[in-house]
C-alpha positions in Angstrom: -4.8 31.0 21.9 -6.2 27.6 20.9 -6.8 28.8 17.5 -3.9 30.5 16.9 -2.0 27.6 18.3 -3.4 25.2 15.9 -3.4 27.4 12.9 0.0 27.4 13.4 0.9 23.8 13.9 -1.2 23.4 10.9 1.2 25.5 9.0 4.3 23.7 10.3 2.8 20.4 9.2 2.2 21.5 5.8 5.6 23.5 5.6 7.0 19.8 6.7 4.9 18.0 4.3 6.4 20.4 1.5 9.9 20.7 2.3 10.5 17.5 4.1 8.8 15.2 1.0 12.3 14.8 -0.8 11.1 16.9 -3.6 13.2 19.6 -5.4 12.9 23.0 -5.5 13.1 25.7 -8.3 14.0 28.8 -5.9 15.8 26.5 -3.2 19.2 24.6 -3.6 19.6 21.5 -1.4 21.5 23.6 1.3 19.0 25.8 1.7 15.7 23.9 1.6 17.7 21.7 4.3 18.4 24.9 6.6 14.4 25.7 6.2 13.8 22.1 6.6 15.5 22.4 10.1 14.0 25.5 11.0 10.3 24.2 10.5 11.6 21.1 12.7 12.4 23.2 15.5 8.8 25.1 15.2 7.1 21.9 15.3 8.9 20.7 18.4 8.4 24.1 20.2 4.5 23.7 19.2 4.5 20.4 20.4 5.9 21.3 24.0 3.3 24.1 24.2 -0.1 23.5 25.5 -3.3 25.1 25.1 -2.3 27.9 28.1 -3.8 26.1 31.1 -1.6 24.7 33.7 -2.4 20.9 34.4 -1.6 20.2 38.1 -2.0 16.7 39.4 -2.3 15.7 43.0 -1.3 12.1 44.3 -1.2 10.8 47.8 -2.1 7.7 49.8 -5.8 7.1 51.1 -7.0 10.0 53.6 -4.0 12.7 53.0 -6.0 15.6 52.3 -6.0 15.9 48.8 -9.4 17.3 48.1 -8.8 19.9 50.7 -5.4 21.0 49.1 -7.1 21.6 46.0 -9.8 23.9 47.5 -7.2 25.5 49.3 -5.6 26.1 45.8 -9.1 27.2 44.5 -9.7 29.3 47.6 -13.2 28.1 47.7 -14.8 24.7 47.9 -14.7 22.9 44.4 -14.1 19.3 46.1 -16.4 17.8 48.3 -16.8 14.6 50.0 -19.8 13.3 47.2 -16.8 13.0 44.7 -16.1 9.5 44.8 -14.4 7.1 42.7 -16.5 4.2 41.2 -13.3 2.9 39.9 -10.0 2.9 41.5 -7.9 4.1 38.7 -10.1 7.0 37.8 -8.8 10.4 37.6 -11.0 13.0 39.2 -10.9 16.6 37.0 -11.7 19.7 38.3 -11.7 22.2 35.7 -13.4 25.7 35.2 -16.0 25.7 32.9 -14.8 27.9 30.0 -11.3 25.8 30.1 -11.0 22.7 28.0 -9.5 19.6 28.5 -5.6 19.4 26.7 -5.5 16.8 24.1 -2.6 15.3 25.7 -5.3 13.8 28.2 -7.0 11.9 25.7 -4.3 9.7 24.4 -3.2 8.3 27.6 -6.5 6.1 27.8 -6.7 6.1 31.5 -10.7 6.9 32.3 -11.7 10.2 34.3 -14.5 11.8 35.7 -14.9 15.6 35.0 -16.0 18.1 37.5 -16.7 21.6 36.5 -16.5 24.9 38.9 -16.6 28.5 38.5 -13.3 29.5 41.0 -11.6 32.3 39.5 -8.5 31.6 41.1 -7.9 28.4 39.2 -9.6 29.8 36.1 -6.7 28.1 33.9 -5.6 25.5 36.0 -6.8 22.2 35.6 -6.6 20.0 39.0 -6.5 16.3 38.4 -7.0 14.2 41.9 -4.9 10.9 40.6 -5.8 7.7 42.1 -4.5 6.8 45.6 -0.8 5.3 45.1 -2.0 2.6 47.9 -5.1 1.3 45.8 -3.0 1.7 42.0 -3.0 -2.2 40.9 0.2 -3.3 39.0 -1.6 -3.3 35.5 -3.1 0.4 35.8 0.4 1.4 36.5 1.7 2.1 33.2 -1.5 3.9 32.0 -1.3 6.3 35.2 2.4 6.6 34.5 1.6 7.8 31.1 -1.1 10.5 32.6 1.3 12.0 34.8 3.7 12.5 31.8 1.1 14.7 30.3 1.0 17.1 33.7 2.7 20.1 34.1 3.0 19.9 38.1 2.8 17.0 40.3 1.8 17.6 43.9 2.9 14.8 46.0 0.5 15.0 49.2 1.5 13.2 52.9 0.5 13.2 55.9 2.2 13.2 59.4 0.3 9.5 59.5 1.9 8.6 56.1 5.0 10.3 55.6 7.1 7.6 56.5 5.2 5.3 54.5 7.3 2.6 52.8 4.8 2.0 50.2 4.7 5.4 49.1 8.5 5.5 48.4 8.8 2.4 46.3 5.8 3.8 44.2 7.7 7.1 43.6 11.1 5.1 42.6 9.3 3.7 39.8 7.8 7.1 38.8 9.1 8.8 35.6 12.7 10.0 36.3 12.4 13.8 35.6 11.5 15.3 39.0 11.8 18.9 37.9 7.9 19.8 38.3 7.3 17.8 41.7 6.4 19.2 44.8 5.9 17.7 47.8 3.1 18.7 50.6 3.0 17.8 54.2 -0.4 18.5 55.1 -2.2 18.6 58.2 0.9 20.2 60.2 -1.7 21.5 62.4 -1.5 18.3 64.4 1.9 19.3 65.4 0.4 22.0 67.3 -2.4 20.9 68.6 -4.6 23.8 66.9 -2.1 26.3 68.7 0.9 28.8 67.9 2.7 26.5 69.8 6.1 26.5 71.3 9.4 25.6 70.3 9.0 22.0 71.2 6.0 22.1 68.5 8.5 23.7 65.9 11.3 21.1 66.8 8.5 18.3 65.9 7.9 19.9 62.8 11.3 19.9 61.5 12.1 16.8 62.8 9.4 14.9 61.0 10.2 17.5 57.7 14.3 16.2 58.2 12.8 12.6 58.1 11.0 13.3 54.9 13.5 14.8 52.9 15.8 11.9 54.0 13.3 9.2 52.7 13.0 11.4 49.4 16.9 11.4 48.9 16.7 7.5 49.4 13.9 7.6 47.2 16.4 9.5 44.4 14.7 13.2 44.7 17.8 15.6 45.7 16.7 18.9 46.8 12.9 18.2 46.7 10.5 21.2 47.1 8.8 20.5 50.7 6.0 22.5 52.1 4.3 21.9 55.4 0.5 23.1 55.4 -2.6 23.2 56.8 -5.4 23.3 54.1 -8.0 22.9 56.4 -7.2 26.0 58.4 -6.5 28.1 55.7 -10.1 27.4 54.2 -11.5 28.3 57.5 -10.5 31.6 58.1 -7.9 32.4 55.2 -5.5 33.8 57.9 -2.6 30.8 58.1 -0.8 30.6 61.1 3.0 31.6 60.9 4.5 28.1 60.3 1.6 27.0 57.7 3.0 27.5 54.3 0.0 27.4 52.3 0.3 30.8 50.7 3.8 30.1 49.5 2.6 27.1 48.1 0.1 28.7 46.1 2.3 31.3 45.2 4.5 28.7 43.6 1.7 27.0 41.7 0.3 30.2 40.4 3.9 31.3 39.2 3.8 28.3 37.1 0.5 29.3 35.5 1.7 32.7 34.9 4.3 31.0 33.1 1.9 29.1 31.1 0.3 32.0 30.1 3.4 33.2 28.3 2.7 30.2 25.8 1.1 32.8 23.7 4.3 35.2 23.6 6.1 32.3 22.7 4.1 31.3 19.9 4.5 34.7 18.3 8.1 34.3 18.4 7.6 30.9 16.6 5.6 32.6 13.9 8.5 35.3 13.5 10.7 32.5 13.4 8.8 31.1 10.2 9.3 34.2 8.6 12.8 32.6 6.0 10.1 30.0 5.4 7.6 32.4 4.2 10.1 34.2 2.0 11.3 31.4 0.5 7.8 30.1 -0.5 7.1 33.5 -1.8 10.1 33.0 -4.1 9.2 29.6 -4.5 5.7 30.1 -5.7 7.1 32.9 -8.6 9.5 30.2 -9.7 6.7 27.5 -10.2 4.5 30.2 -11.7 6.9 30.5 -14.2 7.3 26.7 -14.7 3.4 26.6 -15.3 3.5 29.4 -17.8 6.2 27.7 -19.8 4.7 24.2 -19.4 1.4 25.4 -20.9 2.8 26.7 -23.9 4.5 23.2 -24.7 1.1 21.1 -24.6 0.3 21.7 -27.8 2.1 19.9 -31.0 2.2 21.8 -34.2 1.5 20.6 -37.4 5.0 21.2 -38.7 6.7 19.2 -35.8 4.1 16.2 -36.4 4.8 15.9 -39.9 8.6 16.4 -39.7 8.9 13.6 -36.8 6.5 11.3 -38.9 8.4 11.8 -42.0 11.4 11.2 -40.6 10.8 7.7 -39.0 8.8 6.5 -41.8 11.9 7.5 -44.0 14.1 5.6 -41.7 11.6 2.6 -41.7 11.8 2.3 -45.6 14.6 0.1 -46.1 13.9 -2.4 -43.2 10.0 -2.4 -44.3 10.9 -3.5 -48.1 12.9 -6.3 -46.4 10.3 -7.5 -44.4 7.7 -7.1 -46.8 9.7 -9.3 -49.1 10.7 -12.0 -46.4 6.7 -12.1 -45.7 5.6 -12.3 -49.2 8.4 -15.0 -49.7 6.2 -17.0 -47.0 3.3 -17.2 -49.4 4.2 -20.7 -51.3 3.8 -20.8 -55.3 2.4 -24.0 -54.8 -0.6 -21.8 -53.7 -0.7 -19.7 -56.4 0.9 -21.2 -59.4 0.2 -24.6 -61.5 1.3 -26.6 -64.9 3.8 -25.3 -66.7 4.0 -21.9 -64.5 4.8 -23.8 -61.3 7.7 -25.6 -63.4 9.0 -22.0 -64.7 8.7 -20.9 -60.9 10.8 -23.9 -59.6 13.3 -23.3 -62.3 13.6 -19.4 -61.6 13.9 -20.5 -57.9 16.9 -22.9 -58.4 18.7 -20.3 -60.9 18.2 -17.8 -58.4 18.8 -19.4 -55.3 15.5 -18.5 -53.8 14.7 -20.8 -50.7 11.7 -19.2 -48.9 11.7 -17.4 -45.9 14.2 -17.9 -43.0 12.9 -17.3 -39.7 16.1 -16.4 -38.3 17.0 -13.5 -40.8 13.5 -12.4 -40.5 14.1 -11.9 -36.7 17.4 -10.2 -37.5 15.7 -7.8 -39.9 13.2 -6.9 -37.4 15.6 -6.4 -34.2 17.8 -3.8 -36.6 14.5 -2.3 -37.9 13.2 -1.8 -34.3 16.6 -0.1 -33.3 17.0 2.1 -36.5 13.6 3.8 -35.9 13.6 4.0 -32.3 16.9 6.0 -32.7 15.5 8.1 -35.2 12.2 9.2 -33.0 14.5 9.0 -29.5 16.1 12.2 -31.7 13.2 14.1 -32.5 11.6 13.4 -28.9 15.3 14.5 -27.3 15.2 17.4 -29.8 11.8 18.9 -28.6 12.8 18.2 -25.0 16.1 20.4 -25.0 14.2 23.1 -26.6 11.7 23.0 -23.7 14.7 22.6 -21.2 16.4 25.4 -23.0 13.3 27.6 -22.5 13.1 26.4 -18.8 16.7 27.6 -18.0 16.0 31.2 -19.5 12.6 31.9 -18.1 13.5 30.1 -14.5 17.1 31.4 -14.4 18.0 27.8 -13.5 21.9 26.3 -13.4 20.4 22.8 -13.4 17.5 21.0 -14.1 15.6 19.8 -11.0 15.2 16.3 -10.3 11.5 16.7 -9.8 11.0 18.1 -13.4 13.3 15.7 -15.0 11.3 12.7 -13.2 7.8 14.7 -14.5 9.3 15.2 -17.9 10.7 11.6 -18.3 9.9 11.3 -22.1 11.5 8.0 -22.5 8.7 6.2 -21.2 6.5 7.5 -24.2 9.0 5.2 -26.2 7.5 2.1 -24.5 4.2 2.0 -26.4 5.9 2.7 -29.6 8.4 0.0 -29.2 5.7 -2.2 -28.7 3.7 -1.2 -31.9 6.5 -1.4 -34.1 7.3 -5.1 -33.2 3.5 -6.0 -33.6 3.8 -4.4 -37.0 7.0 -6.0 -37.9 6.3 -9.3 -36.8 2.9 -9.7 -38.9 5.2 -8.3 -41.9 2.2 -5.8 -42.7 -0.6 -8.2 -43.1 -2.5 -6.5 -40.7 -2.7 -3.4 -43.3 -2.4 -5.1 -46.5 -4.3 -8.6 -47.4 -2.2 -11.1 -48.5 -3.0 -12.6 -52.4 -5.8 -14.8 -52.4 -5.1 -17.8 -55.0 -8.6 -18.9 -55.4 -9.5 -16.6 -58.6 -5.6 -16.9 -59.9 -5.6 -20.7 -59.8 -9.2 -20.8 -61.3 -8.1 -18.5 -64.2 -5.1 -21.0 -64.6 -7.0 -24.1 -65.1 -9.8 -22.7 -67.2 -6.9 -21.7 -69.5 -5.0 -25.0 -69.4 -8.3 -26.9 -69.6 -9.3 -24.8 -72.9 -5.9 -25.3 -74.1 -6.0 -29.3 -73.6 -9.5 -29.5 -75.1 -8.4 -28.2 -78.3 -5.4 -30.2 -78.1 -7.9 -33.5 -78.2 -10.1 -31.9 -80.9 -7.2 -31.9 -83.1 -5.5 -34.8 -82.6 -8.1 -37.2 -84.3 -8.8 -34.8 -87.3 -11.6 -32.5 -88.0 -13.4 -35.4 -90.8 -13.3 -38.2 -87.5 -15.0 -35.2 -85.6 -17.4 -33.9 -87.7 -18.8 -37.4 -88.1 -19.2 -38.2 -84.4 -20.9 -34.7 -84.1 -23.3 -35.9 -87.0 -24.3 -39.0 -85.8 -23.1 -39.5 -82.0 -23.3 -42.6 -80.4 -21.1 -45.5 -78.8 -19.6 -47.0 -82.0 -18.9 -43.1 -83.1 -17.0 -42.5 -79.9 -14.8 -45.7 -79.9 -14.0 -45.2 -83.3 -12.9 -41.5 -82.3 -10.6 -42.4 -79.5 -8.8 -45.3 -81.4 -8.3 -42.7 -84.6 -6.8 -40.3 -81.6 -4.5 -42.7 -80.1 -3.4 -43.9 -83.4 -2.8 -40.2 -84.4 -1.1 -39.6 -81.1 1.9 -41.6 -82.5 1.9 -40.5 -85.8 3.9 -37.2 -87.4 0.7 -35.3 -86.9 0.0 -36.5 -83.5 3.6 -35.8 -82.3 3.5 -32.3 -83.9 0.3 -31.7 -82.1 1.5 -33.0 -78.7 4.9 -30.6 -79.3 2.5 -27.4 -80.1 0.4 -28.3 -77.0 3.8 -28.4 -74.6 4.8 -25.1 -76.6 1.8 -23.1 -75.8 1.3 -24.6 -72.5 5.1 -23.3 -71.5 4.1 -19.9 -73.2 1.1 -19.4 -71.4 2.8 -20.7 -68.1 5.5 -17.9 -68.9 2.6 -15.7 -68.7 0.9 -16.6 -65.7 4.3 -16.5 -64.2 5.2 -13.2 -64.9 2.0 -12.3 -63.7 2.6 -14.0 -60.3 5.8 -12.0 -60.3 4.1 -8.8 -60.6 1.5 -9.3 -58.1 3.9 -10.6 -55.7 5.5 -7.0 -56.4 2.8 -5.2 -55.7 1.8 -7.4 -52.6 5.2 -6.4 -51.2 4.7 -2.6 -52.1 1.6 -2.7 -50.4 2.9 -4.0 -47.2 5.8 -2.1 -47.2 3.7 1.1 -47.2 1.6 -0.4 -44.8 4.5 -1.2 -42.7 5.7 2.7 -43.1 2.2 4.2 -42.3 1.4 1.9 -39.1 5.1 3.4 -37.8 4.4 6.6 -38.5 1.3 6.4 -36.7 3.1 4.9 -33.9 5.5 7.9 -33.6 2.9 10.5 -34.2 1.2 8.7 -31.1 4.6 8.6 -29.2 4.9 12.4 -29.7 1.1 13.1 -28.4 2.4 11.0 -25.3 5.1 13.4 -24.9 2.5 16.2 -25.0 0.5 14.5 -22.1 3.5 14.1 -20.2 3.8 17.7 -20.4 0.1 18.3 -19.8 0.4 15.9 -16.3 3.5 18.0 -15.5 1.6 21.0 -16.1 -1.4 19.6 -13.9 1.4 18.6 -10.8 2.9 22.2 -11.2 -0.8 23.8 -11.0 -1.5 21.9 -7.8 1.7 22.8 -6.5 1.1 26.4 -7.2 -2.2 26.5 -5.7 -1.0 24.7 -2.2 1.7 27.0 -2.0 -0.8 30.1 -2.6 -3.3 28.5 -0.1 0.0 28.6 2.5 0.9 32.1 1.9 -2.6 33.1 2.4 -3.1 31.6 5.7 -0.2 33.4 7.2 
């Protein structure tokens, strides 16, 4: 019985986790899932009110009222003896059949107990609890005792003719839980009124007077219409044939009736299982729907080459004008003075002034970058949305959905796939493609210019003093000849031949500078093209990664669907 109840409780808890977790369902609308949540909640409450098929009976009373003999009378044999003593005043003495188990609710109270096992068949399914004497319970233990009382099915308050008018008892009773429907009151040792004889009318009147006083005290303590028995447990244990006034059999019959009611919990559990039928039916439909969802997602986890090519091509095409503009802005950050010298530099300055080039503007570059990100992002969003819409269309068709459940929408949130793409594009555009295309190295280009201009100037120096003077110096070099050559060169510089040579030097220098300037412009255009292509390629790669991220999102949703499908199938198999 316990295994059956535990299995039902486990199923109910799993149903609650599934239905009460706030998730959406494919085969259930919110109204239906709400009704199922109410149904499962009701089943849980009913199961929570059932115990393990045993009746827990507590006996409470003062010192010396005969609780042990009452217990033995219920068992119809001796299960409690005077040797069973409490080492501590707040301990509970529990008497149970050796094949009966302690209810789990007992362990939650925190009240210590001591167990005694017996084999009395009359109380096989009854656990008898000898509670601490009310007149020995200290205030600090009252709360734990009260918590233990609330776990009992029946509470028998035992009094005696010596203590039935004890004010301390009624003070304690008033502080107990207010739900008194499971209270029974027993006036034990009633044989005192009859002195061991059948007794006459006076004896009966004395007993009735005591019972009347007892009921009045109970009414004053808030117990209306109490169930009260007058018994002699000792007389019953001695000969099992109680006197006419001894209500011990009546009390036992009432307690055993409570036991029989407790044994009906098995039937109640069967009824609860039947009540869960609509939940099982709904979960069968949900299992079929999740299975179809799993099949659709499995078909969309791979990306075709055509999809990848079209997405990358569209994004790269959208990035072309922005990549060109940013590459141009980036190339203008390369200072011409780092590349051109001499006449070539003069020509570049004149051309820059003529065409109004003023170098790179950071604010302009930032605006271009922001517009570029927005443009390529919108193109990628359209491509991802197109693939998402095709997936949704397939889900609508295969699952017969009127609307996309929120759980699926959250698991297929493709917008988060764009976050890494956005970061990558910003990074690529911020560098202007320099990470993928190296900037021009000025060292070699400047060295070539220095060599050419130096050679031209050397020729000028040779021509200026005349061929004869140079030949004479070369035939007989010396200080005197060198000074003569230098003086002749200075004199010739201001002659007609010298001025003509100087003009030729300038013209040839600017002609060479024009060639170097042209080469510089060609190099800059080549660098811009490389940077633009590098930007386009990097953005295309980022778009491909975003598309793969979308596929990974679908794979994650597929994994969630697999777990849910497995969980649902296990639930149905546990039925």
